[in-house]
ROPATI-5857 format. One record per residue: x, y, z of N, C-alpha, C in turn; residue number from 1. Coordinates in pm, whole numbers. Example, Ala and Ser with C-alpha at 12.3 -4.5 7.8 and 13.67 -1.06 7.14 Angstrom:
2
<<1319 -569 780> <1230 -450 780> <1320 -330 780> 1>;
<<1285 -225 708> <1367 -106 714> <1290 3 787> 2>;
end
This chain:
309
<<-413 1410 -1256> <-295 1327 -1284> <-265 1237 -1165> 1>;
<<-227 1113 -1193> <-193 1019 -1086> <-65 1063 -1018> 2>;
<<-63 1066 -887> <58 1105 -816> <162 995 -825> 3>;
<<288 1034 -807> <396 936 -814> <377 828 -708> 4>;
<<329 867 -590> <315 770 -482> <216 659 -516> 5>;
<<120 689 -604> <16 591 -634> <24 544 -779> 6>;
<<139 564 -842> <156 533 -983> <126 385 -1009> 7>;
<<31 353 -1096> <3 213 -1124> <98 158 -1229> 8>;
<<113 26 -1233> <189 -39 -1339> <94 -63 -1455> 9>;
<<109 17 -1560> <19 4 -1673> <93 35 -1801> 10>;
<<47 -26 -1910> <113 -6 -2038> <12 12 -2149> 11>;
<<55 -19 -2269> <-31 -4 -2388> <-83 -142 -2427> 12>;
<<-199 -177 -2377> <-255 -307 -2404> <-315 -315 -2545> 13>;
<<-308 -433 -2603> <-364 -458 -2736> <-506 -510 -2720> 14>;
<<-606 -446 -2780> <-743 -496 -2770> <-757 -634 -2835> 15>;
<<-854 -711 -2787> <-874 -846 -2838> <-899 -847 -2989> 16>;
<<-971 -748 -3039> <-1001 -749 -3182> <-882 -712 -3269> 17>;
<<-769 -673 -3207> <-647 -647 -3282> <-548 -763 -3274> 18>;
<<-582 -866 -3199> <-501 -989 -3198> <-518 -1057 -3333> 19>;
<<-415 -1122 -3380> <-419 -1188 -3512> <-543 -1277 -3521> 20>;
<<-619 -1269 -3629> <-742 -1348 -3639> <-722 -1499 -3627> 21>;
<<-608 -1550 -3671> <-583 -1694 -3656> <-565 -1731 -3508> 22>;
<<-506 -1640 -3431> <-490 -1665 -3288> <-626 -1662 -3219> 23>;
<<-708 -1564 -3252> <-841 -1557 -3193> <-923 -1681 -3227> 24>;
<<-911 -1726 -3351> <-984 -1847 -3392> <-936 -1970 -3316> 25>;
<<-804 -1979 -3294> <-749 -2094 -3221> <-795 -2093 -3076> 26>;
<<-803 -1975 -3015> <-851 -1967 -2877> <-998 -2009 -2870> 27>;
<<-1079 -1959 -2962> <-1221 -1998 -2963> <-1237 -2148 -2987> 28>;
<<-1153 -2203 -3072> <-1160 -2348 -3097> <-1128 -2425 -2970> 29>;
<<-1026 -2379 -2895> <-991 -2445 -2770> <-1104 -2433 -2668> 30>;
<<-1164 -2314 -2660> <-1270 -2291 -2562> <-1403 -2354 -2604> 31>;
<<-1415 -2389 -2731> <-1533 -2462 -2777> <-1652 -2377 -2812> 32>;
<<-1634 -2245 -2821> <-1746 -2157 -2854> <-1692 -2019 -2890> 33>;
<<-1770 -1940 -2966> <-1725 -1805 -3001> <-1715 -1716 -2877> 34>;
<<-1620 -1623 -2880> <-1605 -1525 -2774> <-1713 -1418 -2789> 35>;
<<-1786 -1394 -2682> <-1892 -1293 -2683> <-1856 -1169 -2601> 36>;
<<-1756 -1180 -2516> <-1713 -1067 -2434> <-1563 -1075 -2411> 37>;
<<-1495 -963 -2431> <-1350 -956 -2410> <-1320 -827 -2337> 38>;
<<-1273 -839 -2213> <-1247 -722 -2129> <-1097 -713 -2105> 39>;
<<-1036 -607 -2157> <-892 -586 -2141> <-859 -555 -1995> 40>;
<<-751 -617 -1947> <-702 -593 -1812> <-583 -497 -1821> 41>;
<<-587 -383 -1752> <-488 -278 -1775> <-354 -298 -1705> 42>;
<<-344 -380 -1603> <-221 -390 -1526> <-106 -449 -1604> 43>;
<<16 -404 -1574> <135 -456 -1639> <183 -366 -1751> 44>;
<<307 -388 -1794> <370 -299 -1890> <375 -354 -2033> 45>;
<<354 -483 -2051> <376 -544 -2182> <281 -488 -2287> 46>;
<<333 -455 -2407> <247 -411 -2518> <182 -532 -2583> 47>;
<<87 -591 -2513> <27 -718 -2555> <-119 -721 -2513> 48>;
<<-189 -823 -2559> <-327 -843 -2516> <-329 -914 -2381> 49>;
<<-415 -868 -2292> <-439 -932 -2163> <-588 -917 -2137> 50>;
<<-665 -1021 -2166> <-810 -1007 -2169> <-879 -1122 -2095> 51>;
<<-988 -1085 -2030> <-1078 -1185 -1972> <-1188 -1212 -2075> 52>;
<<-1202 -1338 -2111> <-1295 -1376 -2217> <-1414 -1453 -2161> 53>;
<<-1528 -1430 -2223> <-1648 -1512 -2201> <-1696 -1561 -2337> 54>;
<<-1745 -1685 -2341> <-1788 -1742 -2467> <-1940 -1760 -2469> 55>;
<<-1991 -1786 -2588> <-2134 -1809 -2604> <-2181 -1929 -2525> 56>;
<<-2091 -2023 -2498> <-2127 -2141 -2421> <-2111 -2125 -2272> 57>;
<<-2075 -2004 -2227> <-2059 -1979 -2084> <-1918 -2002 -2033> 58>;
<<-1826 -2038 -2122> <-1688 -2060 -2080> <-1616 -1929 -2050> 59>;
<<-1512 -1939 -1969> <-1433 -1823 -1930> <-1286 -1858 -1935> 60>;
<<-1205 -1757 -1966> <-1060 -1775 -1964> <-994 -1638 -1959> 61>;
<<-870 -1638 -1913> <-786 -1519 -1919> <-677 -1547 -2021> 62>;
<<-663 -1461 -2120> <-571 -1485 -2231> <-469 -1372 -2240> 63>;
<<-343 -1414 -2255> <-234 -1321 -2284> <-178 -1358 -2420> 64>;
<<-158 -1258 -2506> <-106 -1286 -2640> <-23 -1168 -2686> 65>;
<<92 -1198 -2746> <180 -1092 -2794> <231 -1127 -2933> 66>;
<<233 -1026 -3019> <285 -1043 -3154> <429 -997 -3165> 67>;
<<480 -985 -3286> <622 -950 -3307> <655 -803 -3280> 68>;
<<556 -717 -3261> <584 -576 -3236> <488 -523 -3132> 69>;
<<509 -403 -3079> <618 -310 -3113> <749 -338 -3040> 70>;
<<747 -421 -2936> <869 -451 -2862> <907 -596 -2889> 71>;
<<1014 -620 -2965> <1049 -757 -3004> <1092 -846 -2888> 72>;
<<1125 -786 -2773> <1170 -865 -2658> <1053 -930 -2584> 73>;
<<932 -877 -2600> <819 -926 -2523> <784 -1070 -2557> 74>;
<<797 -1110 -2683> <764 -1247 -2721> <852 -1347 -2646> 75>;
<<980 -1314 -2630> <1069 -1402 -2555> <1029 -1413 -2409> 76>;
<<982 -1304 -2352> <935 -1307 -2214> <812 -1397 -2202> 77>;
<<721 -1389 -2299> <602 -1474 -2295> <637 -1620 -2317> 78>;
<<739 -1647 -2399> <783 -1787 -2415> <835 -1841 -2282> 79>;
<<911 -1759 -2211> <961 -1802 -2079> <845 -1826 -1984> 80>;
<<747 -1738 -1987> <631 -1758 -1899> <556 -1885 -1934> 81>;
<<545 -1914 -2062> <476 -2036 -2104> <547 -2159 -2049> 82>;
<<680 -2160 -2056> <756 -2275 -2004> <736 -2289 -1853> 83>;
<<745 -2178 -1781> <732 -2183 -1636> <590 -2220 -1596> 84>;
<<491 -2154 -1656> <350 -2178 -1619> <311 -2323 -1643> 85>;
<<364 -2382 -1748> <331 -2522 -1777> <391 -2617 -1674> 86>;
<<497 -2574 -1606> <566 -2661 -1510> <522 -2640 -1367> 87>;
<<456 -2527 -1337> <421 -2498 -1198> <325 -2603 -1142> 88>;
<<355 -2658 -1025> <263 -2754 -964> <140 -2685 -906> 89>;
<<40 -2763 -876> <-86 -2708 -824> <-68 -2638 -690> 90>;
<<40 -2669 -619> <63 -2607 -488> <100 -2460 -499> 91>;
<<143 -2416 -616> <179 -2275 -635> <51 -2193 -646> 92>;
<<41 -2081 -574> <-82 -2001 -577> <-90 -1916 -704> 93>;
<<-101 -1984 -818> <-106 -1916 -948> <-222 -1972 -1028> 94>;
<<-284 -1891 -1114> <-389 -1945 -1202> <-334 -2058 -1289> 95>;
<<-417 -2157 -1314> <-374 -2276 -1389> <-368 -2245 -1538> 96>;
<<-256 -2283 -1600> <-242 -2271 -1745> <-326 -2378 -1813> 97>;
<<-417 -2337 -1901> <-502 -2431 -1973> <-438 -2478 -2102> 98>;
<<-376 -2386 -2174> <-303 -2421 -2296> <-217 -2302 -2335> 99>;
<<-124 -2326 -2424> <-40 -2221 -2477> <16 -2264 -2611> 100>;
<<43 -2167 -2698> <90 -2203 -2832> <151 -2081 -2901> 101>;
<<226 -2109 -3008> <276 -2004 -3098> <211 -2023 -3234> 102>;
<<163 -1913 -3289> <91 -1917 -3416> <98 -1780 -3481> 103>;
<<130 -1778 -3610> <132 -1654 -3689> <220 -1547 -3625> 104>;
<<330 -1590 -3561> <421 -1495 -3499> <379 -1447 -3362> 105>;
<<268 -1501 -3310> <216 -1461 -3178> <241 -1573 -3077> 106>;
<<273 -1533 -2954> <282 -1627 -2841> <159 -1605 -2755> 107>;
<<86 -1714 -2727> <-43 -1704 -2659> <-47 -1798 -2540> 108>;
<<-100 -1749 -2428> <-120 -1829 -2308> <-265 -1816 -2266> 109>;
<<-328 -1928 -2235> <-468 -1931 -2193> <-473 -1987 -2051> 110>;
<<-520 -1905 -1957> <-526 -1943 -1816> <-671 -1955 -1770> 111>;
<<-689 -2025 -1659> <-818 -2019 -1593> <-844 -1874 -1551> 112>;
<<-969 -1833 -1555> <-1006 -1697 -1518> <-1037 -1693 -1369> 113>;
<<-954 -1627 -1293> <-970 -1616 -1148> <-1058 -1496 -1117> 114>;
<<-1161 -1518 -1038> <-1249 -1409 -996> <-1183 -1333 -881> 115>;
<<-1087 -1251 -917> <-1015 -1174 -817> <-989 -1034 -867> 116>;
<<-926 -954 -783> <-891 -817 -821> <-756 -782 -760> 117>;
<<-692 -685 -821> <-564 -639 -769> <-585 -565 -637> 118>;
<<-483 -559 -553> <-494 -480 -430> <-528 -334 -462> 119>;
<<-599 -272 -369> <-631 -131 -385> <-505 -46 -373> 120>;
<<-498 59 -455> <-389 156 -447> <-446 294 -421> 121>;
<<-392 369 -327> <-278 333 -242> <-309 210 -155> 122>;
<<-202 141 -118> <-217 17 -43> <-299 38 84> 123>;
<<-392 -54 106> <-462 -63 235> <-383 -157 325> 124>;
<<-370 -121 451> <-284 -201 540> <-337 -342 558> 125>;
<<-469 -362 562> <-520 -498 579> <-485 -584 459> 126>;
<<-496 -530 338> <-460 -606 219> <-310 -630 212> 127>;
<<-232 -529 249> <-87 -544 247> <-42 -653 343> 128>;
<<-96 -653 464> <-59 -757 561> <-95 -895 509> 129>;
<<-209 -904 444> <-251 -1032 387> <-155 -1078 277> 130>;
<<-112 -984 193> <-20 -1018 84> <117 -1055 138> 131>;
<<168 -980 234> <300 -1010 290> <302 -1147 356> 132>;
<<195 -1182 425> <185 -1316 483> <186 -1422 374> 133>;
<<112 -1398 266> <105 -1494 156> <241 -1509 88> 134>;
<<315 -1400 74> <447 -1407 12> <542 -1491 98> 135>;
<<538 -1471 228> <624 -1552 316> <584 -1699 310> 136>;
<<455 -1727 310> <408 -1866 303> <446 -1928 170> 137>;
<<436 -1852 62> <472 -1903 -70> <621 -1935 -75> 138>;
<<704 -1847 -21> <848 -1871 -22> <884 -1998 55> 139>;
<<818 -2019 169> <844 -2139 247> <799 -2264 173> 140>;
<<682 -2255 108> <628 -2370 36> <710 -2404 -88> 141>;
<<780 -2307 -143> <856 -2328 -267> <1005 -2348 -239> 142>;
<<1036 -2389 -116> <1173 -2424 -79> <1177 -2569 -34> 143>;
<<1249 -2657 -106> <1326 -2630 -227> <1235 -2611 -349> 144>;
<<1292 -2556 -456> <1214 -2528 -576> <1151 -2656 -630> 145>;
<<1020 -2655 -658> <953 -2776 -706> <968 -2801 -854> 146>;
<<1030 -2708 -927> <1050 -2727 -1071> <1195 -2695 -1105> 147>;
<<1235 -2733 -1224> <1372 -2708 -1271> <1377 -2569 -1331> 148>;
<<1402 -2470 -1247> <1409 -2330 -1290> <1555 -2286 -1295> 149>;
<<1587 -2186 -1378> <1726 -2137 -1383> <1765 -2069 -1253> 150>;
<<1895 -2060 -1229> <1945 -1989 -1112> <1924 -1840 -1130> 151>;
<<1915 -1768 -1018> <1888 -1625 -1023> <1997 -1550 -1099> 152>;
<<2120 -1599 -1092> <2229 -1535 -1166> <2207 -1542 -1316> 153>;
<<2147 -1651 -1362> <2121 -1668 -1505> <2013 -1573 -1554> 154>;
<<1914 -1547 -1472> <1801 -1463 -1513> <1832 -1315 -1498> 155>;
<<1898 -1277 -1388> <1917 -1135 -1359> <2064 -1093 -1358> 156>;
<<2155 -1184 -1382> <2297 -1154 -1367> <2346 -1037 -1448> 157>;
<<2297 -1021 -1569> <2342 -911 -1653> <2266 -782 -1634> 158>;
<<2167 -782 -1545> <2080 -666 -1528> <2112 -583 -1404> 159>;
<<2140 -650 -1293> <2152 -579 -1165> <2294 -530 -1142> 160>;
<<2338 -437 -1226> <2470 -377 -1212> <2464 -228 -1245> 161>;
<<2356 -165 -1198> <2332 -26 -1231> <2438 70 -1181> 162>;
<<2484 50 -1057> <2585 140 -1003> <2716 127 -1080> 163>;
<<2754 4 -1113> <2876 -15 -1191> <2862 49 -1329> 164>;
<<2746 38 -1391> <2726 102 -1521> <2734 253 -1510> 165>;
<<2679 308 -1403> <2679 453 -1385> <2820 510 -1366> 166>;
<<2913 427 -1323> <3051 474 -1308> <3106 527 -1440> 167>;
<<3059 473 -1550> <3110 514 -1680> <3012 597 -1761> 168>;
<<2908 650 -1695> <2803 723 -1767> <2787 864 -1712> 169>;
<<2713 945 -1783> <2681 1080 -1738> <2593 1070 -1613> 170>;
<<2635 1129 -1504> <2561 1121 -1378> <2491 1252 -1344> 171>;
<<2473 1339 -1443> <2402 1464 -1420> <2263 1436 -1363> 172>;
<<2229 1501 -1253> <2097 1484 -1193> <2086 1367 -1098> 173>;
<<2193 1289 -1084> <2190 1176 -991> <2178 1227 -848> 174>;
<<2104 1154 -765> <2089 1189 -624> <2226 1218 -562> 175>;
<<2241 1330 -490> <2373 1367 -435> <2434 1260 -346> 176>;
<<2353 1195 -264> <2406 1089 -177> <2461 975 -261> 177>;
<<2385 935 -365> <2429 827 -452> <2556 866 -527> 178>;
<<2563 990 -572> <2683 1035 -643> <2804 1035 -551> 179>;
<<2784 1077 -428> <2894 1082 -331> <2947 943 -298> 180>;
<<2857 843 -299> <2896 707 -260> <2898 611 -380> 181>;
<<2908 664 -501> <2891 581 -620> <2989 464 -624> 182>;
<<3116 487 -596> <3213 378 -599> <3184 275 -490> 183>;
<<3145 321 -372> <3111 228 -264> <2986 145 -300> 184>;
<<2889 209 -365> <2768 137 -406> <2800 32 -512> 185>;
<<2890 66 -604> <2929 -31 -706> <2998 -151 -642> 186>;
<<3081 -126 -542> <3146 -237 -472> <3044 -320 -394> 187>;
<<2948 -252 -333> <2847 -323 -253> <2761 -414 -341> 188>;
<<2717 -364 -455> <2631 -445 -541> <2706 -559 -608> 189>;
<<2838 -549 -613> <2918 -647 -686> <2899 -788 -634> 190>;
<<2862 -802 -506> <2847 -936 -450> <2706 -987 -445> 191>;
<<2615 -924 -521> <2473 -959 -506> <2442 -1100 -554> 192>;
<<2511 -1150 -657> <2478 -1282 -712> <2496 -1391 -606> 193>;
<<2611 -1389 -540> <2635 -1487 -433> <2539 -1466 -318> 194>;
<<2508 -1341 -287> <2419 -1312 -174> <2277 -1360 -199> 195>;
<<2231 -1355 -324> <2093 -1392 -357> <2078 -1537 -396> 196>;
<<2186 -1613 -399> <2177 -1752 -439> <2096 -1833 -338> 197>;
<<2027 -1935 -388> <1947 -2020 -301> <1871 -2122 -380> 198>;
<<1792 -2203 -312> <1718 -2311 -378> <1568 -2293 -365> 199>;
<<1524 -2170 -341> <1380 -2142 -340> <1336 -2101 -481> 200>;
<<1214 -2136 -517> <1158 -2085 -641> <1103 -1946 -612> 201>;
<<1162 -1846 -676> <1118 -1708 -654> <1049 -1657 -780> 202>;
<<951 -1571 -760> <875 -1514 -871> <959 -1415 -949> 203>;
<<1029 -1329 -879> <1123 -1238 -941> <1067 -1104 -985> 204>;
<<935 -1084 -977> <877 -959 -1027> <748 -926 -954> 205>;
<<748 -937 -822> <626 -915 -745> <594 -766 -733> 206>;
<<472 -732 -771> <417 -597 -756> <266 -614 -741> 207>;
<<198 -505 -710> <53 -512 -693> <-17 -564 -817> 208>;
<<32 -527 -935> <-35 -570 -1059> <-13 -717 -1091> 209>;
<<77 -783 -1018> <98 -927 -1036> <35 -1008 -923> 210>;
<<-57 -945 -851> <-124 -1010 -738> <-275 -996 -756> 211>;
<<-347 -1105 -732> <-493 -1104 -735> <-545 -1152 -600> 212>;
<<-642 -1079 -547> <-704 -1115 -420> <-844 -1168 -446> 213>;
<<-872 -1285 -390> <-1008 -1337 -388> <-1055 -1338 -243> 214>;
<<-1175 -1388 -222> <-1224 -1393 -85> <-1141 -1482 5> 215>;
<<-1075 -1583 -54> <-1004 -1681 28> <-854 -1691 0> 216>;
<<-811 -1650 -120> <-673 -1675 -158> <-605 -1550 -210> 217>;
<<-472 -1555 -207> <-388 -1456 -274> <-320 -1528 -389> 218>;
<<-351 -1486 -511> <-290 -1546 -630> <-176 -1459 -679> 219>;
<<-70 -1524 -727> <43 -1454 -787> <47 -1491 -935> 220>;
<<45 -1390 -1021> <39 -1412 -1166> <168 -1362 -1231> 221>;
<<185 -1397 -1359> <298 -1350 -1442> <432 -1401 -1387> 222>;
<<470 -1521 -1430> <589 -1587 -1377> <705 -1599 -1478> 223>;
<<724 -1511 -1574> <833 -1534 -1671> <972 -1524 -1612> 224>;
<<986 -1453 -1500> <1119 -1433 -1442> <1149 -1533 -1329> 225>;
<<1068 -1636 -1315> <1086 -1733 -1206> <1225 -1796 -1212> 226>;
<<1286 -1813 -1097> <1421 -1867 -1090> <1446 -1919 -948> 227>;
<<1562 -1980 -929> <1601 -2029 -798> <1689 -1925 -728> 228>;
<<1646 -1889 -606> <1722 -1788 -533> <1693 -1794 -385> 229>;
<<1738 -1692 -314> <1717 -1685 -169> <1569 -1670 -139> 230>;
<<1520 -1732 -32> <1376 -1728 -2> <1322 -1589 29> 231>;
<<1410 -1495 62> <1365 -1360 95> <1368 -1265 -25> 232>;
<<1409 -1315 -142> <1428 -1225 -256> <1298 -1159 -300> 233>;
<<1190 -1235 -309> <1064 -1177 -356> <1015 -1066 -263> 234>;
<<1025 -1089 -134> <981 -988 -38> <1064 -862 -53> 235>;
<<1195 -878 -61> <1284 -764 -75> <1255 -686 -203> 236>;
<<1241 -756 -314> <1223 -691 -443> <1087 -623 -455> 237>;
<<988 -671 -381> <854 -615 -389> <840 -484 -313> 238>;
<<914 -467 -205> <887 -357 -112> <908 -216 -170> 239>;
<<1002 -193 -261> <1009 -58 -319> <880 -17 -391> 240>;
<<814 -110 -458> <688 -75 -525> <578 -51 -422> 241>;
<<582 -121 -310> <483 -98 -204> <496 45 -152> 242>;
<<619 87 -125> <640 221 -73> <597 330 -170> 243>;
<<625 310 -300> <590 415 -396> <443 412 -434> 244>;
<<371 308 -391> <227 302 -418> <146 322 -289> 245>;
<<202 401 -199> <127 446 -83> <141 363 42> 246>;
<<223 258 39> <242 175 157> <350 231 249> 247>;
<<369 169 365> <473 215 458> <613 192 402> 248>;
<<710 258 460> <850 235 425> <888 91 458> 249>;
<<977 36 376> <1014 -104 392> <1068 -133 531> 250>;
<<1151 -43 584> <1212 -69 715> <1111 -59 829> 251>;
<<990 -11 800> <884 -13 900> <803 -142 892> 252>;
<<817 -215 781> <735 -333 758> <804 -464 794> 253>;
<<932 -475 761> <1001 -603 774> <1137 -583 837> 254>;
<<1189 -690 891> <1325 -694 941> <1396 -806 866> 255>;
<<1479 -765 769> <1555 -862 690> <1703 -839 720> 256>;
<<1756 -905 824> <1893 -877 865> <1995 -943 774> 257>;
<<2118 -895 782> <2230 -961 716> <2289 -881 602> 258>;
<<2420 -892 584> <2488 -820 475> <2443 -867 337> 259>;
<<2398 -992 326> <2351 -1042 196> <2232 -961 146> 260>;
<<2140 -931 237> <2022 -854 200> <2062 -714 153> 261>;
<<2158 -654 222> <2202 -519 185> <2265 -519 47> 262>;
<<2343 -620 15> <2404 -628 -118> <2299 -639 -227> 263>;
<<2199 -723 -203> <2094 -740 -304> <2010 -614 -316> 264>;
<<1980 -549 -202> <1907 -423 -208> <1986 -319 -286> 265>;
<<2116 -315 -267> <2198 -220 -342> <2189 -247 -492> 266>;
<<2190 -374 -531> <2183 -410 -673> <2047 -373 -732> 267>;
<<1941 -403 -659> <1807 -370 -707> <1790 -218 -718> 268>;
<<1840 -146 -620> <1830 0 -621> <1908 58 -738> 269>;
<<2028 10 -760> <2107 58 -872> <2040 34 -1006> 270>;
<<1977 -83 -1018> <1903 -114 -1141> <1789 -15 -1162> 271>;
<<1710 8 -1059> <1594 96 -1072> <1637 241 -1100> 272>;
<<1739 287 -1029> <1786 424 -1048> <1838 444 -1190> 273>;
<<1921 351 -1237> <1977 367 -1372> <1870 350 -1479> 274>;
<<1785 248 -1465> <1682 226 -1567> <1589 347 -1577> 275>;
<<1561 410 -1464> <1475 527 -1465> <1533 644 -1541> 276>;
<<1663 641 -1567> <1730 746 -1641> <1741 716 -1790> 277>;
<<1701 595 -1830> <1717 552 -1969> <1597 591 -2053> 278>;
<<1614 598 -2186> <1498 620 -2274> <1398 505 -2260> 279>;
<<1271 534 -2283> <1168 432 -2271> <1178 327 -2378> 280>;
<<1155 200 -2346> <1158 94 -2447> <1035 102 -2536> 281>;
<<1042 51 -2659> <929 59 -2751> <804 -7 -2692> 282>;
<<692 62 -2702> <564 6 -2660> <539 6 -2511> 283>;
<<629 64 -2431> <612 65 -2286> <628 207 -2234> 284>;
<<532 294 -2259> <549 436 -2231> <554 473 -2084> 285>;
<<507 388 -1995> <502 422 -1853> <610 355 -1769> 286>;
<<688 268 -1830> <782 186 -1753> <887 269 -1681> 287>;
<<949 365 -1750> <1058 440 -1688> <1010 524 -1570> 288>;
<<892 584 -1580> <839 661 -1468> <817 571 -1347> 289>;
<<768 450 -1371> <745 354 -1262> <878 315 -1198> 290>;
<<979 290 -1281> <1110 253 -1227> <1174 369 -1151> 291>;
<<1161 490 -1204> <1216 606 -1132> <1152 621 -995> 292>;
<<1021 605 -988> <951 620 -861> <992 511 -763> 293>;
<<1007 388 -811> <1056 280 -724> <1198 309 -678> 294>;
<<1279 364 -768> <1418 392 -735> <1431 491 -621> 295>;
<<1343 590 -618> <1345 688 -509> <1322 619 -374> 296>;
<<1222 528 -371> <1189 458 -247> <1300 360 -209> 297>;
<<1351 286 -307> <1458 190 -278> <1583 262 -228> 298>;
<<1613 378 -287> <1731 452 -245> <1716 501 -101> 299>;
<<1598 545 -65> <1574 586 75> <1596 469 170> 300>;
<<1550 351 131> <1569 230 212> <1719 199 224> 301>;
<<1791 210 112> <1932 179 112> <2010 279 199> 302>;
<<1973 406 194> <2037 504 281> <2015 467 427> 303>;
<<1893 429 460> <1859 391 597> <1936 267 639> 304>;
<<1950 172 547> <2012 44 581> <2164 57 596> 305>;
<<2228 134 509> <2375 148 519> <2416 241 631> 306>;
<<2333 343 658> <2369 442 758> <2479 537 711> 307>;
<<2511 535 583> <2615 624 532> <2565 768 529> 308>;
<<2651 861 566> <2611 1002 570> <2623 1067 432> 309>;
end
């Protein structure tokens, strides 16, 4: 069994041959030849197809496609990704969108196929240092935001209020420190929207499974949550997953000073802790375990950062 520390982000992927036949035909028509090889990529939680394709003519592409089930929210996420991916300039270290469309109730995105691989888990320090440098460089390059993206409050405003939600919920089994400071944590997270505001284009969902390493570049994939926010948001939001996947503790890796960072960390931690206590969403059987594991790491960071006894 995979240990919690090395838990990968994985879900129930849809095989290429189970994608709607009209969608498969449209992709082959775009690529100009029949598909001869389709290799499912396991990373990520979406109950959708994520496949690297090769055609009889030697063409290659990476295709993401989702139908109306089993999770009806996923199609909306893919529509958002289609809008963002189509707008990203070439300066963004992301695979290029070749085409995208909706057909037969499916949302489909066709990207260039990058010859890369996800970072090794547990994290290797050389790869982690390379990724952290790339994240900082990306944040600097995307300030100000090069596209018209929504503000971070619009994308995450209704989500990052876990501590406030827990005030009115059953807290059986909640970490004793968190239970003891629950009202203080709710007050702390209350200011996260103003604290995270900014004019940088942030990815919003950085994890190892959304990163590809090639010999020369670090690519960042899956941009449906892209928005305008503080330039340090991506780094902050990524570090709990680094810690739970075998990397060092966040406070050993970075120095992100300021009360704004603490407020946002409190909000992210509250979200992860509460979501980890919720029933699993349809078609995403591993999501809650991943969130619970991140929540443990984020909570340890928050305890260290606040210094509360």
